[in-house]
Chimera marker file (.cmm) of the C-alpha trace (Angstrom):
<marker_set name="trace">
<marker id="1" x="-217.368" y="102.396" z="-41.789" r="1" g="1" b="0" radius="0.5"/>
<marker id="2" x="-217.544" y="98.879" z="-43.209" r="1" g="1" b="0" radius="0.5"/>
<marker id="3" x="-217.981" y="100.360" z="-46.683" r="1" g="1" b="0" radius="0.5"/>
<marker id="4" x="-214.876" y="102.529" z="-46.271" r="1" g="1" b="0" radius="0.5"/>
<marker id="5" x="-212.838" y="99.559" z="-45.058" r="1" g="1" b="0" radius="0.5"/>
<marker id="6" x="-213.857" y="97.525" z="-48.102" r="1" g="1" b="0" radius="0.5"/>
<marker id="7" x="-212.965" y="100.350" z="-50.486" r="1" g="1" b="0" radius="0.5"/>
<marker id="8" x="-209.588" y="100.687" z="-48.800" r="1" g="1" b="0" radius="0.5"/>
<marker id="9" x="-208.915" y="96.955" z="-49.169" r="1" g="1" b="0" radius="0.5"/>
<marker id="10" x="-209.934" y="97.014" z="-52.828" r="1" g="1" b="0" radius="0.5"/>
<marker id="11" x="-207.622" y="99.962" z="-53.453" r="1" g="1" b="0" radius="0.5"/>
<marker id="12" x="-204.770" y="98.127" z="-51.732" r="1" g="1" b="0" radius="0.5"/>
<marker id="13" x="-205.312" y="94.998" z="-53.837" r="1" g="1" b="0" radius="0.5"/>
<marker id="14" x="-205.390" y="97.012" z="-57.061" r="1" g="1" b="0" radius="0.5"/>
<marker id="15" x="-202.251" y="98.884" z="-56.009" r="1" g="1" b="0" radius="0.5"/>
<marker id="16" x="-200.361" y="95.666" z="-55.208" r="1" g="1" b="0" radius="0.5"/>
<marker id="17" x="-201.529" y="94.030" z="-58.442" r="1" g="1" b="0" radius="0.5"/>
<marker id="18" x="-200.311" y="97.024" z="-60.447" r="1" g="1" b="0" radius="0.5"/>
<marker id="19" x="-196.907" y="96.877" z="-58.740" r="1" g="1" b="0" radius="0.5"/>
<marker id="20" x="-196.675" y="93.124" z="-59.363" r="1" g="1" b="0" radius="0.5"/>
<marker id="21" x="-197.563" y="93.508" z="-63.042" r="1" g="1" b="0" radius="0.5"/>
<marker id="22" x="-195.052" y="96.327" z="-63.443" r="1" g="1" b="0" radius="0.5"/>
<marker id="23" x="-192.297" y="94.337" z="-61.722" r="1" g="1" b="0" radius="0.5"/>
<marker id="24" x="-192.926" y="91.193" z="-63.783" r="1" g="1" b="0" radius="0.5"/>
<marker id="25" x="-192.982" y="93.239" z="-67.003" r="1" g="1" b="0" radius="0.5"/>
<marker id="26" x="-189.696" y="94.896" z="-66.030" r="1" g="1" b="0" radius="0.5"/>
<marker id="27" x="-188.232" y="91.475" z="-65.231" r="1" g="1" b="0" radius="0.5"/>
<marker id="28" x="-189.296" y="90.111" z="-68.632" r="1" g="1" b="0" radius="0.5"/>
<marker id="29" x="-187.779" y="93.137" z="-70.359" r="1" g="1" b="0" radius="0.5"/>
<marker id="30" x="-184.504" y="92.628" z="-68.480" r="1" g="1" b="0" radius="0.5"/>
<marker id="31" x="-184.394" y="88.957" z="-69.504" r="1" g="1" b="0" radius="0.5"/>
<marker id="32" x="-185.101" y="89.862" z="-73.145" r="1" g="1" b="0" radius="0.5"/>
<marker id="33" x="-182.348" y="92.506" z="-73.131" r="1" g="1" b="0" radius="0.5"/>
<marker id="34" x="-179.926" y="90.027" z="-71.578" r="1" g="1" b="0" radius="0.5"/>
<marker id="35" x="-180.724" y="87.441" z="-74.250" r="1" g="1" b="0" radius="0.5"/>
<marker id="36" x="-180.347" y="90.044" z="-76.998" r="1" g="1" b="0" radius="0.5"/>
<marker id="37" x="-176.878" y="90.985" z="-75.737" r="1" g="1" b="0" radius="0.5"/>
<marker id="38" x="-175.962" y="87.306" z="-75.538" r="1" g="1" b="0" radius="0.5"/>
<marker id="39" x="-176.948" y="86.861" z="-79.179" r="1" g="1" b="0" radius="0.5"/>
<marker id="40" x="-175.089" y="89.995" z="-80.271" r="1" g="1" b="0" radius="0.5"/>
<marker id="41" x="-171.843" y="89.470" z="-78.404" r="1" g="1" b="0" radius="0.5"/>
<marker id="42" x="-171.650" y="85.693" z="-78.202" r="1" g="1" b="0" radius="0.5"/>
<marker id="43" x="-172.461" y="84.668" z="-81.743" r="1" g="1" b="0" radius="0.5"/>
<marker id="44" x="-170.113" y="81.726" z="-81.262" r="1" g="1" b="0" radius="0.5"/>
<marker id="45" x="-172.090" y="80.459" z="-78.286" r="1" g="1" b="0" radius="0.5"/>
<marker id="46" x="-174.077" y="77.306" z="-78.868" r="1" g="1" b="0" radius="0.5"/>
<marker id="47" x="-177.859" y="77.172" z="-78.537" r="1" g="1" b="0" radius="0.5"/>
<marker id="48" x="-177.379" y="75.055" z="-75.404" r="1" g="1" b="0" radius="0.5"/>
<marker id="49" x="-175.309" y="77.763" z="-73.712" r="1" g="1" b="0" radius="0.5"/>
<marker id="50" x="-177.946" y="80.379" z="-74.527" r="1" g="1" b="0" radius="0.5"/>
<marker id="51" x="-180.668" y="78.093" z="-73.174" r="1" g="1" b="0" radius="0.5"/>
<marker id="52" x="-178.727" y="77.659" z="-69.925" r="1" g="1" b="0" radius="0.5"/>
<marker id="53" x="-178.340" y="81.433" z="-69.649" r="1" g="1" b="0" radius="0.5"/>
<marker id="54" x="-182.075" y="81.834" z="-70.205" r="1" g="1" b="0" radius="0.5"/>
<marker id="55" x="-182.881" y="79.323" z="-67.453" r="1" g="1" b="0" radius="0.5"/>
<marker id="56" x="-180.454" y="81.028" z="-65.046" r="1" g="1" b="0" radius="0.5"/>
<marker id="57" x="-182.172" y="84.363" z="-65.668" r="1" g="1" b="0" radius="0.5"/>
<marker id="58" x="-185.492" y="82.996" z="-64.408" r="1" g="1" b="0" radius="0.5"/>
<link id1="1" id2="2" r="1" g="1" b="0" radius="0.2"/>
<link id1="2" id2="3" r="1" g="1" b="0" radius="0.2"/>
<link id1="3" id2="4" r="1" g="1" b="0" radius="0.2"/>
<link id1="4" id2="5" r="1" g="1" b="0" radius="0.2"/>
<link id1="5" id2="6" r="1" g="1" b="0" radius="0.2"/>
<link id1="6" id2="7" r="1" g="1" b="0" radius="0.2"/>
<link id1="7" id2="8" r="1" g="1" b="0" radius="0.2"/>
<link id1="8" id2="9" r="1" g="1" b="0" radius="0.2"/>
<link id1="9" id2="10" r="1" g="1" b="0" radius="0.2"/>
<link id1="10" id2="11" r="1" g="1" b="0" radius="0.2"/>
<link id1="11" id2="12" r="1" g="1" b="0" radius="0.2"/>
<link id1="12" id2="13" r="1" g="1" b="0" radius="0.2"/>
<link id1="13" id2="14" r="1" g="1" b="0" radius="0.2"/>
<link id1="14" id2="15" r="1" g="1" b="0" radius="0.2"/>
<link id1="15" id2="16" r="1" g="1" b="0" radius="0.2"/>
<link id1="16" id2="17" r="1" g="1" b="0" radius="0.2"/>
<link id1="17" id2="18" r="1" g="1" b="0" radius="0.2"/>
<link id1="18" id2="19" r="1" g="1" b="0" radius="0.2"/>
<link id1="19" id2="20" r="1" g="1" b="0" radius="0.2"/>
<link id1="20" id2="21" r="1" g="1" b="0" radius="0.2"/>
<link id1="21" id2="22" r="1" g="1" b="0" radius="0.2"/>
<link id1="22" id2="23" r="1" g="1" b="0" radius="0.2"/>
<link id1="23" id2="24" r="1" g="1" b="0" radius="0.2"/>
<link id1="24" id2="25" r="1" g="1" b="0" radius="0.2"/>
<link id1="25" id2="26" r="1" g="1" b="0" radius="0.2"/>
<link id1="26" id2="27" r="1" g="1" b="0" radius="0.2"/>
<link id1="27" id2="28" r="1" g="1" b="0" radius="0.2"/>
<link id1="28" id2="29" r="1" g="1" b="0" radius="0.2"/>
<link id1="29" id2="30" r="1" g="1" b="0" radius="0.2"/>
<link id1="30" id2="31" r="1" g="1" b="0" radius="0.2"/>
<link id1="31" id2="32" r="1" g="1" b="0" radius="0.2"/>
<link id1="32" id2="33" r="1" g="1" b="0" radius="0.2"/>
<link id1="33" id2="34" r="1" g="1" b="0" radius="0.2"/>
<link id1="34" id2="35" r="1" g="1" b="0" radius="0.2"/>
<link id1="35" id2="36" r="1" g="1" b="0" radius="0.2"/>
<link id1="36" id2="37" r="1" g="1" b="0" radius="0.2"/>
<link id1="37" id2="38" r="1" g="1" b="0" radius="0.2"/>
<link id1="38" id2="39" r="1" g="1" b="0" radius="0.2"/>
<link id1="39" id2="40" r="1" g="1" b="0" radius="0.2"/>
<link id1="40" id2="41" r="1" g="1" b="0" radius="0.2"/>
<link id1="41" id2="42" r="1" g="1" b="0" radius="0.2"/>
<link id1="42" id2="43" r="1" g="1" b="0" radius="0.2"/>
<link id1="43" id2="44" r="1" g="1" b="0" radius="0.2"/>
<link id1="44" id2="45" r="1" g="1" b="0" radius="0.2"/>
<link id1="45" id2="46" r="1" g="1" b="0" radius="0.2"/>
<link id1="46" id2="47" r="1" g="1" b="0" radius="0.2"/>
<link id1="47" id2="48" r="1" g="1" b="0" radius="0.2"/>
<link id1="48" id2="49" r="1" g="1" b="0" radius="0.2"/>
<link id1="49" id2="50" r="1" g="1" b="0" radius="0.2"/>
<link id1="50" id2="51" r="1" g="1" b="0" radius="0.2"/>
<link id1="51" id2="52" r="1" g="1" b="0" radius="0.2"/>
<link id1="52" id2="53" r="1" g="1" b="0" radius="0.2"/>
<link id1="53" id2="54" r="1" g="1" b="0" radius="0.2"/>
<link id1="54" id2="55" r="1" g="1" b="0" radius="0.2"/>
<link id1="55" id2="56" r="1" g="1" b="0" radius="0.2"/>
<link id1="56" id2="57" r="1" g="1" b="0" radius="0.2"/>
<link id1="57" id2="58" r="1" g="1" b="0" radius="0.2"/>
</marker_set>
């Protein structure tokens, strides 16, 4: 029974880690896309404004 409990806990940890990694990767992708659109559509924006937008996204 103890063995089964440990396997279950390990599975849970791996599952949560996978979800966390997926979520953080999706978040990074969203930030990158947002920055790309900023560069495309706000070519007149200064580097400072883009930096502020980047900080706000995090």
